Chimera marker file (.cmm) of the C-alpha trace (Angstrom):
<marker_set name="trace">
<marker id="1" x="101.390" y="94.246" z="191.451" r="1" g="1" b="0" radius="0.5"/>
<marker id="2" x="104.296" y="95.912" z="189.625" r="1" g="1" b="0" radius="0.5"/>
<marker id="3" x="104.720" y="92.895" z="187.360" r="1" g="1" b="0" radius="0.5"/>
<marker id="4" x="101.031" y="93.036" z="186.438" r="1" g="1" b="0" radius="0.5"/>
<marker id="5" x="101.342" y="96.718" z="185.545" r="1" g="1" b="0" radius="0.5"/>
<marker id="6" x="104.446" y="96.013" z="183.448" r="1" g="1" b="0" radius="0.5"/>
<marker id="7" x="102.634" y="93.206" z="181.658" r="1" g="1" b="0" radius="0.5"/>
<marker id="8" x="99.628" y="95.427" z="180.990" r="1" g="1" b="0" radius="0.5"/>
<marker id="9" x="101.842" y="98.228" z="179.661" r="1" g="1" b="0" radius="0.5"/>
<marker id="10" x="103.573" y="95.818" z="177.281" r="1" g="1" b="0" radius="0.5"/>
<marker id="11" x="100.282" y="94.486" z="175.900" r="1" g="1" b="0" radius="0.5"/>
<marker id="12" x="100.400" y="95.338" z="172.188" r="1" g="1" b="0" radius="0.5"/>
<marker id="13" x="96.648" y="94.781" z="171.795" r="1" g="1" b="0" radius="0.5"/>
<marker id="14" x="95.926" y="97.662" z="174.158" r="1" g="1" b="0" radius="0.5"/>
<marker id="15" x="98.347" y="99.982" z="172.354" r="1" g="1" b="0" radius="0.5"/>
<marker id="16" x="96.847" y="98.993" z="169.000" r="1" g="1" b="0" radius="0.5"/>
<marker id="17" x="93.384" y="99.687" z="170.371" r="1" g="1" b="0" radius="0.5"/>
<marker id="18" x="94.524" y="103.139" z="171.545" r="1" g="1" b="0" radius="0.5"/>
<marker id="19" x="95.907" y="103.845" z="168.082" r="1" g="1" b="0" radius="0.5"/>
<marker id="20" x="92.580" y="102.899" z="166.505" r="1" g="1" b="0" radius="0.5"/>
<marker id="21" x="90.751" y="104.991" z="169.098" r="1" g="1" b="0" radius="0.5"/>
<marker id="22" x="92.801" y="108.035" z="168.073" r="1" g="1" b="0" radius="0.5"/>
<marker id="23" x="92.076" y="107.315" z="164.403" r="1" g="1" b="0" radius="0.5"/>
<marker id="24" x="88.342" y="106.969" z="165.040" r="1" g="1" b="0" radius="0.5"/>
<marker id="25" x="88.418" y="110.114" z="167.157" r="1" g="1" b="0" radius="0.5"/>
<marker id="26" x="89.594" y="111.973" z="164.046" r="1" g="1" b="0" radius="0.5"/>
<marker id="27" x="86.867" y="110.235" z="161.995" r="1" g="1" b="0" radius="0.5"/>
<marker id="28" x="84.341" y="111.380" z="164.602" r="1" g="1" b="0" radius="0.5"/>
<marker id="29" x="85.268" y="115.044" z="164.213" r="1" g="1" b="0" radius="0.5"/>
<marker id="30" x="85.199" y="114.726" z="160.422" r="1" g="1" b="0" radius="0.5"/>
<marker id="31" x="81.758" y="113.088" z="160.595" r="1" g="1" b="0" radius="0.5"/>
<marker id="32" x="80.448" y="115.880" z="162.846" r="1" g="1" b="0" radius="0.5"/>
<marker id="33" x="81.738" y="118.482" z="160.374" r="1" g="1" b="0" radius="0.5"/>
<marker id="34" x="80.064" y="116.681" z="157.437" r="1" g="1" b="0" radius="0.5"/>
<marker id="35" x="76.861" y="116.368" z="159.465" r="1" g="1" b="0" radius="0.5"/>
<marker id="36" x="76.800" y="120.107" z="160.170" r="1" g="1" b="0" radius="0.5"/>
<marker id="37" x="77.548" y="121.068" z="156.562" r="1" g="1" b="0" radius="0.5"/>
<marker id="38" x="74.826" y="118.771" z="155.248" r="1" g="1" b="0" radius="0.5"/>
<marker id="39" x="72.426" y="120.061" z="157.882" r="1" g="1" b="0" radius="0.5"/>
<marker id="40" x="72.977" y="123.631" z="156.685" r="1" g="1" b="0" radius="0.5"/>
<marker id="41" x="72.443" y="122.511" z="153.095" r="1" g="1" b="0" radius="0.5"/>
<marker id="42" x="69.319" y="120.554" z="154.055" r="1" g="1" b="0" radius="0.5"/>
<marker id="43" x="67.866" y="123.645" z="155.744" r="1" g="1" b="0" radius="0.5"/>
<marker id="44" x="68.545" y="125.663" z="152.585" r="1" g="1" b="0" radius="0.5"/>
<marker id="45" x="66.897" y="122.987" z="150.435" r="1" g="1" b="0" radius="0.5"/>
<marker id="46" x="63.863" y="122.902" z="152.739" r="1" g="1" b="0" radius="0.5"/>
<marker id="47" x="63.541" y="126.679" z="152.592" r="1" g="1" b="0" radius="0.5"/>
<marker id="48" x="63.741" y="126.744" z="148.793" r="1" g="1" b="0" radius="0.5"/>
<marker id="49" x="61.655" y="123.671" z="147.924" r="1" g="1" b="0" radius="0.5"/>
<marker id="50" x="59.320" y="123.369" z="150.904" r="1" g="1" b="0" radius="0.5"/>
<marker id="51" x="60.521" y="119.873" z="151.799" r="1" g="1" b="0" radius="0.5"/>
<marker id="52" x="63.781" y="118.236" z="152.855" r="1" g="1" b="0" radius="0.5"/>
<marker id="53" x="65.868" y="116.264" z="150.375" r="1" g="1" b="0" radius="0.5"/>
<marker id="54" x="65.247" y="112.540" z="150.890" r="1" g="1" b="0" radius="0.5"/>
<marker id="55" x="68.777" y="111.430" z="149.967" r="1" g="1" b="0" radius="0.5"/>
<marker id="56" x="70.329" y="113.855" z="152.422" r="1" g="1" b="0" radius="0.5"/>
<marker id="57" x="67.868" y="112.709" z="155.089" r="1" g="1" b="0" radius="0.5"/>
<marker id="58" x="68.832" y="109.076" z="154.498" r="1" g="1" b="0" radius="0.5"/>
<marker id="59" x="72.551" y="109.870" z="154.552" r="1" g="1" b="0" radius="0.5"/>
<marker id="60" x="72.084" y="111.862" z="157.765" r="1" g="1" b="0" radius="0.5"/>
<marker id="61" x="70.438" y="108.798" z="159.353" r="1" g="1" b="0" radius="0.5"/>
<marker id="62" x="73.382" y="106.629" z="158.289" r="1" g="1" b="0" radius="0.5"/>
<marker id="63" x="75.888" y="109.215" z="159.503" r="1" g="1" b="0" radius="0.5"/>
<marker id="64" x="74.199" y="109.397" z="162.912" r="1" g="1" b="0" radius="0.5"/>
<marker id="65" x="74.482" y="105.604" z="163.212" r="1" g="1" b="0" radius="0.5"/>
<marker id="66" x="78.151" y="105.783" z="162.189" r="1" g="1" b="0" radius="0.5"/>
<marker id="67" x="78.848" y="108.462" z="164.817" r="1" g="1" b="0" radius="0.5"/>
<marker id="68" x="77.123" y="106.244" z="167.388" r="1" g="1" b="0" radius="0.5"/>
<marker id="69" x="79.283" y="103.265" z="166.360" r="1" g="1" b="0" radius="0.5"/>
<marker id="70" x="82.442" y="105.382" z="166.671" r="1" g="1" b="0" radius="0.5"/>
<marker id="71" x="81.451" y="106.633" z="170.118" r="1" g="1" b="0" radius="0.5"/>
<marker id="72" x="80.698" y="103.083" z="171.270" r="1" g="1" b="0" radius="0.5"/>
<marker id="73" x="84.119" y="101.919" z="170.056" r="1" g="1" b="0" radius="0.5"/>
<marker id="74" x="86.182" y="104.742" z="171.560" r="1" g="1" b="0" radius="0.5"/>
<marker id="75" x="84.369" y="104.417" z="174.904" r="1" g="1" b="0" radius="0.5"/>
<marker id="76" x="85.135" y="100.666" z="175.109" r="1" g="1" b="0" radius="0.5"/>
<marker id="77" x="81.440" y="99.860" z="174.586" r="1" g="1" b="0" radius="0.5"/>
<marker id="78" x="82.276" y="97.399" z="171.808" r="1" g="1" b="0" radius="0.5"/>
<marker id="79" x="85.270" y="95.710" z="170.243" r="1" g="1" b="0" radius="0.5"/>
<marker id="80" x="83.839" y="95.943" z="166.710" r="1" g="1" b="0" radius="0.5"/>
<marker id="81" x="85.624" y="98.618" z="164.715" r="1" g="1" b="0" radius="0.5"/>
<marker id="82" x="83.342" y="100.907" z="162.690" r="1" g="1" b="0" radius="0.5"/>
<marker id="83" x="83.660" y="101.657" z="158.979" r="1" g="1" b="0" radius="0.5"/>
<marker id="84" x="86.095" y="101.246" z="157.129" r="1" g="1" b="0" radius="0.5"/>
<marker id="85" x="86.769" y="98.047" z="159.100" r="1" g="1" b="0" radius="0.5"/>
<marker id="86" x="83.122" y="97.003" z="158.954" r="1" g="1" b="0" radius="0.5"/>
<marker id="87" x="80.146" y="97.771" z="156.735" r="1" g="1" b="0" radius="0.5"/>
<marker id="88" x="78.766" y="101.301" z="156.430" r="1" g="1" b="0" radius="0.5"/>
<marker id="89" x="75.562" y="101.471" z="158.484" r="1" g="1" b="0" radius="0.5"/>
<marker id="90" x="72.288" y="101.100" z="156.631" r="1" g="1" b="0" radius="0.5"/>
<marker id="91" x="69.328" y="103.236" z="157.428" r="1" g="1" b="0" radius="0.5"/>
<marker id="92" x="66.841" y="101.025" z="159.206" r="1" g="1" b="0" radius="0.5"/>
<marker id="93" x="63.251" y="102.156" z="158.875" r="1" g="1" b="0" radius="0.5"/>
<marker id="94" x="61.982" y="103.682" z="162.079" r="1" g="1" b="0" radius="0.5"/>
<marker id="95" x="58.440" y="103.894" z="163.333" r="1" g="1" b="0" radius="0.5"/>
<marker id="96" x="58.181" y="107.587" z="162.449" r="1" g="1" b="0" radius="0.5"/>
<marker id="97" x="60.710" y="108.164" z="159.672" r="1" g="1" b="0" radius="0.5"/>
<marker id="98" x="58.424" y="110.274" z="157.502" r="1" g="1" b="0" radius="0.5"/>
<marker id="99" x="59.930" y="113.735" z="157.052" r="1" g="1" b="0" radius="0.5"/>
<marker id="100" x="57.780" y="116.596" z="158.220" r="1" g="1" b="0" radius="0.5"/>
<marker id="101" x="56.850" y="118.896" z="155.319" r="1" g="1" b="0" radius="0.5"/>
<marker id="102" x="57.581" y="122.577" z="155.692" r="1" g="1" b="0" radius="0.5"/>
<marker id="103" x="54.449" y="124.603" z="155.097" r="1" g="1" b="0" radius="0.5"/>
<marker id="104" x="52.968" y="128.014" z="155.787" r="1" g="1" b="0" radius="0.5"/>
<marker id="105" x="50.213" y="126.504" z="157.935" r="1" g="1" b="0" radius="0.5"/>
<marker id="106" x="52.766" y="125.687" z="160.638" r="1" g="1" b="0" radius="0.5"/>
<marker id="107" x="53.593" y="129.374" z="161.101" r="1" g="1" b="0" radius="0.5"/>
<marker id="108" x="51.293" y="130.026" z="164.042" r="1" g="1" b="0" radius="0.5"/>
<marker id="109" x="47.839" y="130.124" z="162.529" r="1" g="1" b="0" radius="0.5"/>
<link id1="1" id2="2" r="1" g="1" b="0" radius="0.2"/>
<link id1="2" id2="3" r="1" g="1" b="0" radius="0.2"/>
<link id1="3" id2="4" r="1" g="1" b="0" radius="0.2"/>
<link id1="4" id2="5" r="1" g="1" b="0" radius="0.2"/>
<link id1="5" id2="6" r="1" g="1" b="0" radius="0.2"/>
<link id1="6" id2="7" r="1" g="1" b="0" radius="0.2"/>
<link id1="7" id2="8" r="1" g="1" b="0" radius="0.2"/>
<link id1="8" id2="9" r="1" g="1" b="0" radius="0.2"/>
<link id1="9" id2="10" r="1" g="1" b="0" radius="0.2"/>
<link id1="10" id2="11" r="1" g="1" b="0" radius="0.2"/>
<link id1="11" id2="12" r="1" g="1" b="0" radius="0.2"/>
<link id1="12" id2="13" r="1" g="1" b="0" radius="0.2"/>
<link id1="13" id2="14" r="1" g="1" b="0" radius="0.2"/>
<link id1="14" id2="15" r="1" g="1" b="0" radius="0.2"/>
<link id1="15" id2="16" r="1" g="1" b="0" radius="0.2"/>
<link id1="16" id2="17" r="1" g="1" b="0" radius="0.2"/>
<link id1="17" id2="18" r="1" g="1" b="0" radius="0.2"/>
<link id1="18" id2="19" r="1" g="1" b="0" radius="0.2"/>
<link id1="19" id2="20" r="1" g="1" b="0" radius="0.2"/>
<link id1="20" id2="21" r="1" g="1" b="0" radius="0.2"/>
<link id1="21" id2="22" r="1" g="1" b="0" radius="0.2"/>
<link id1="22" id2="23" r="1" g="1" b="0" radius="0.2"/>
<link id1="23" id2="24" r="1" g="1" b="0" radius="0.2"/>
<link id1="24" id2="25" r="1" g="1" b="0" radius="0.2"/>
<link id1="25" id2="26" r="1" g="1" b="0" radius="0.2"/>
<link id1="26" id2="27" r="1" g="1" b="0" radius="0.2"/>
<link id1="27" id2="28" r="1" g="1" b="0" radius="0.2"/>
<link id1="28" id2="29" r="1" g="1" b="0" radius="0.2"/>
<link id1="29" id2="30" r="1" g="1" b="0" radius="0.2"/>
<link id1="30" id2="31" r="1" g="1" b="0" radius="0.2"/>
<link id1="31" id2="32" r="1" g="1" b="0" radius="0.2"/>
<link id1="32" id2="33" r="1" g="1" b="0" radius="0.2"/>
<link id1="33" id2="34" r="1" g="1" b="0" radius="0.2"/>
<link id1="34" id2="35" r="1" g="1" b="0" radius="0.2"/>
<link id1="35" id2="36" r="1" g="1" b="0" radius="0.2"/>
<link id1="36" id2="37" r="1" g="1" b="0" radius="0.2"/>
<link id1="37" id2="38" r="1" g="1" b="0" radius="0.2"/>
<link id1="38" id2="39" r="1" g="1" b="0" radius="0.2"/>
<link id1="39" id2="40" r="1" g="1" b="0" radius="0.2"/>
<link id1="40" id2="41" r="1" g="1" b="0" radius="0.2"/>
<link id1="41" id2="42" r="1" g="1" b="0" radius="0.2"/>
<link id1="42" id2="43" r="1" g="1" b="0" radius="0.2"/>
<link id1="43" id2="44" r="1" g="1" b="0" radius="0.2"/>
<link id1="44" id2="45" r="1" g="1" b="0" radius="0.2"/>
<link id1="45" id2="46" r="1" g="1" b="0" radius="0.2"/>
<link id1="46" id2="47" r="1" g="1" b="0" radius="0.2"/>
<link id1="47" id2="48" r="1" g="1" b="0" radius="0.2"/>
<link id1="48" id2="49" r="1" g="1" b="0" radius="0.2"/>
<link id1="49" id2="50" r="1" g="1" b="0" radius="0.2"/>
<link id1="50" id2="51" r="1" g="1" b="0" radius="0.2"/>
<link id1="51" id2="52" r="1" g="1" b="0" radius="0.2"/>
<link id1="52" id2="53" r="1" g="1" b="0" radius="0.2"/>
<link id1="53" id2="54" r="1" g="1" b="0" radius="0.2"/>
<link id1="54" id2="55" r="1" g="1" b="0" radius="0.2"/>
<link id1="55" id2="56" r="1" g="1" b="0" radius="0.2"/>
<link id1="56" id2="57" r="1" g="1" b="0" radius="0.2"/>
<link id1="57" id2="58" r="1" g="1" b="0" radius="0.2"/>
<link id1="58" id2="59" r="1" g="1" b="0" radius="0.2"/>
<link id1="59" id2="60" r="1" g="1" b="0" radius="0.2"/>
<link id1="60" id2="61" r="1" g="1" b="0" radius="0.2"/>
<link id1="61" id2="62" r="1" g="1" b="0" radius="0.2"/>
<link id1="62" id2="63" r="1" g="1" b="0" radius="0.2"/>
<link id1="63" id2="64" r="1" g="1" b="0" radius="0.2"/>
<link id1="64" id2="65" r="1" g="1" b="0" radius="0.2"/>
<link id1="65" id2="66" r="1" g="1" b="0" radius="0.2"/>
<link id1="66" id2="67" r="1" g="1" b="0" radius="0.2"/>
<link id1="67" id2="68" r="1" g="1" b="0" radius="0.2"/>
<link id1="68" id2="69" r="1" g="1" b="0" radius="0.2"/>
<link id1="69" id2="70" r="1" g="1" b="0" radius="0.2"/>
<link id1="70" id2="71" r="1" g="1" b="0" radius="0.2"/>
<link id1="71" id2="72" r="1" g="1" b="0" radius="0.2"/>
<link id1="72" id2="73" r="1" g="1" b="0" radius="0.2"/>
<link id1="73" id2="74" r="1" g="1" b="0" radius="0.2"/>
<link id1="74" id2="75" r="1" g="1" b="0" radius="0.2"/>
<link id1="75" id2="76" r="1" g="1" b="0" radius="0.2"/>
<link id1="76" id2="77" r="1" g="1" b="0" radius="0.2"/>
<link id1="77" id2="78" r="1" g="1" b="0" radius="0.2"/>
<link id1="78" id2="79" r="1" g="1" b="0" radius="0.2"/>
<link id1="79" id2="80" r="1" g="1" b="0" radius="0.2"/>
<link id1="80" id2="81" r="1" g="1" b="0" radius="0.2"/>
<link id1="81" id2="82" r="1" g="1" b="0" radius="0.2"/>
<link id1="82" id2="83" r="1" g="1" b="0" radius="0.2"/>
<link id1="83" id2="84" r="1" g="1" b="0" radius="0.2"/>
<link id1="84" id2="85" r="1" g="1" b="0" radius="0.2"/>
<link id1="85" id2="86" r="1" g="1" b="0" radius="0.2"/>
<link id1="86" id2="87" r="1" g="1" b="0" radius="0.2"/>
<link id1="87" id2="88" r="1" g="1" b="0" radius="0.2"/>
<link id1="88" id2="89" r="1" g="1" b="0" radius="0.2"/>
<link id1="89" id2="90" r="1" g="1" b="0" radius="0.2"/>
<link id1="90" id2="91" r="1" g="1" b="0" radius="0.2"/>
<link id1="91" id2="92" r="1" g="1" b="0" radius="0.2"/>
<link id1="92" id2="93" r="1" g="1" b="0" radius="0.2"/>
<link id1="93" id2="94" r="1" g="1" b="0" radius="0.2"/>
<link id1="94" id2="95" r="1" g="1" b="0" radius="0.2"/>
<link id1="95" id2="96" r="1" g="1" b="0" radius="0.2"/>
<link id1="96" id2="97" r="1" g="1" b="0" radius="0.2"/>
<link id1="97" id2="98" r="1" g="1" b="0" radius="0.2"/>
<link id1="98" id2="99" r="1" g="1" b="0" radius="0.2"/>
<link id1="99" id2="100" r="1" g="1" b="0" radius="0.2"/>
<link id1="100" id2="101" r="1" g="1" b="0" radius="0.2"/>
<link id1="101" id2="102" r="1" g="1" b="0" radius="0.2"/>
<link id1="102" id2="103" r="1" g="1" b="0" radius="0.2"/>
<link id1="103" id2="104" r="1" g="1" b="0" radius="0.2"/>
<link id1="104" id2="105" r="1" g="1" b="0" radius="0.2"/>
<link id1="105" id2="106" r="1" g="1" b="0" radius="0.2"/>
<link id1="106" id2="107" r="1" g="1" b="0" radius="0.2"/>
<link id1="107" id2="108" r="1" g="1" b="0" radius="0.2"/>
<link id1="108" id2="109" r="1" g="1" b="0" radius="0.2"/>
</marker_set>
Protein backbone atom coordinates (compact mmCIF):
# COMPACT_ATOMS: atom_id res chain seq x y z
CA UNK A 1 0.00 0.00 0.00
CA UNK A 2 2.78 2.44 0.95
CA UNK A 3 4.71 1.62 -2.21
CA UNK A 4 1.62 2.34 -4.31
CA UNK A 5 1.20 5.72 -2.62
CA UNK A 6 4.88 6.53 -3.17
CA UNK A 7 4.57 5.57 -6.83
CA UNK A 8 1.46 7.71 -7.24
CA UNK A 9 3.14 10.69 -5.56
CA UNK A 10 6.13 10.40 -7.90
CA UNK A 11 3.95 10.30 -11.02
CA UNK A 12 5.03 13.36 -13.02
CA UNK A 13 1.90 13.21 -15.20
CA UNK A 14 -0.29 13.87 -12.17
CA UNK A 15 1.86 16.79 -11.02
CA UNK A 16 1.85 18.23 -14.54
CA UNK A 17 -1.92 17.88 -14.65
CA UNK A 18 -2.20 19.74 -11.32
CA UNK A 19 -0.02 22.52 -12.70
CA UNK A 20 -2.27 22.84 -15.75
CA UNK A 21 -5.33 22.76 -13.50
CA UNK A 22 -3.96 25.72 -11.54
CA UNK A 23 -3.24 27.57 -14.79
CA UNK A 24 -6.74 26.91 -16.13
CA UNK A 25 -8.20 27.92 -12.78
CA UNK A 26 -6.63 31.35 -13.33
CA UNK A 27 -7.97 31.38 -16.91
CA UNK A 28 -11.42 30.57 -15.51
CA UNK A 29 -11.44 33.60 -13.22
CA UNK A 30 -10.19 35.82 -16.04
CA UNK A 31 -12.93 34.48 -18.34
CA UNK A 32 -15.60 35.15 -15.69
CA UNK A 33 -14.33 38.73 -15.31
CA UNK A 34 -14.41 39.28 -19.10
CA UNK A 35 -17.89 37.74 -19.24
CA UNK A 36 -19.18 40.12 -16.57
CA UNK A 37 -17.60 43.19 -18.16
CA UNK A 38 -19.02 42.32 -21.57
CA UNK A 39 -22.40 41.60 -20.01
CA UNK A 40 -22.47 45.08 -18.49
CA UNK A 41 -21.50 46.57 -21.84
CA UNK A 42 -24.11 44.48 -23.66
CA UNK A 43 -26.81 45.73 -21.28
CA UNK A 44 -25.72 49.32 -21.97
CA UNK A 45 -25.80 48.69 -25.73
CA UNK A 46 -29.27 47.14 -25.47
CA UNK A 47 -30.53 50.11 -23.47
CA UNK A 48 -29.14 52.63 -25.96
CA UNK A 49 -29.92 50.87 -29.26
CA UNK A 50 -32.92 48.72 -28.37
CA UNK A 51 -31.18 45.47 -29.32
CA UNK A 52 -28.12 43.52 -28.18
CA UNK A 53 -24.90 43.63 -30.18
CA UNK A 54 -24.62 40.47 -32.29
CA UNK A 55 -20.82 40.20 -32.09
CA UNK A 56 -20.86 40.44 -28.32
CA UNK A 57 -23.64 37.85 -28.20
CA UNK A 58 -21.60 35.47 -30.35
CA UNK A 59 -18.46 36.02 -28.27
CA UNK A 60 -20.46 35.44 -25.08
CA UNK A 61 -21.63 32.09 -26.50
CA UNK A 62 -18.03 31.12 -27.27
CA UNK A 63 -16.85 32.28 -23.85
CA UNK A 64 -19.53 30.21 -22.11
CA UNK A 65 -18.35 27.14 -24.03
CA UNK A 66 -14.74 27.92 -23.08
CA UNK A 67 -15.68 28.24 -19.40
CA UNK A 68 -17.48 24.89 -19.67
CA UNK A 69 -14.38 23.29 -21.23
CA UNK A 70 -12.19 24.68 -18.43
CA UNK A 71 -14.54 23.39 -15.74
CA UNK A 72 -14.64 19.95 -17.36
CA UNK A 73 -10.83 19.83 -17.45
CA UNK A 74 -10.20 20.99 -13.87
CA UNK A 75 -12.84 18.58 -12.53
CA UNK A 76 -11.20 15.59 -14.28
CA UNK A 77 -14.16 15.34 -16.68
CA UNK A 78 -11.84 15.27 -19.69
CA UNK A 79 -8.17 14.99 -20.50
CA UNK A 80 -8.38 17.47 -23.40
CA UNK A 81 -6.84 20.79 -22.44
CA UNK A 82 -8.88 23.86 -23.44
CA UNK A 83 -7.59 26.84 -25.41
CA UNK A 84 -4.68 27.72 -25.90
CA UNK A 85 -3.84 24.00 -26.15
CA UNK A 86 -6.82 23.32 -28.41
CA UNK A 87 -9.01 25.37 -30.73
CA UNK A 88 -11.11 28.25 -29.44
CA UNK A 89 -14.73 27.06 -29.27
CA UNK A 90 -17.00 28.00 -32.14
CA UNK A 91 -20.52 29.12 -31.58
CA UNK A 92 -22.75 26.30 -32.71
CA UNK A 93 -26.21 27.40 -33.78
CA UNK A 94 -28.80 26.48 -31.21
CA UNK A 95 -32.48 25.84 -31.71
CA UNK A 96 -33.43 29.23 -30.24
CA UNK A 97 -30.39 31.46 -30.75
CA UNK A 98 -32.33 34.48 -31.95
CA UNK A 99 -31.76 37.40 -29.58
CA UNK A 100 -34.85 38.82 -27.99
CA UNK A 101 -35.38 42.46 -29.02
CA UNK A 102 -35.83 45.01 -26.28
CA UNK A 103 -39.03 46.96 -26.81
CA UNK A 104 -41.52 49.11 -24.94
CA UNK A 105 -44.30 46.58 -25.51
CA UNK A 106 -42.64 44.19 -23.06
CA UNK A 107 -43.03 46.68 -20.22
CA UNK A 108 -46.25 45.28 -18.78
CA UNK A 109 -48.92 46.35 -21.21
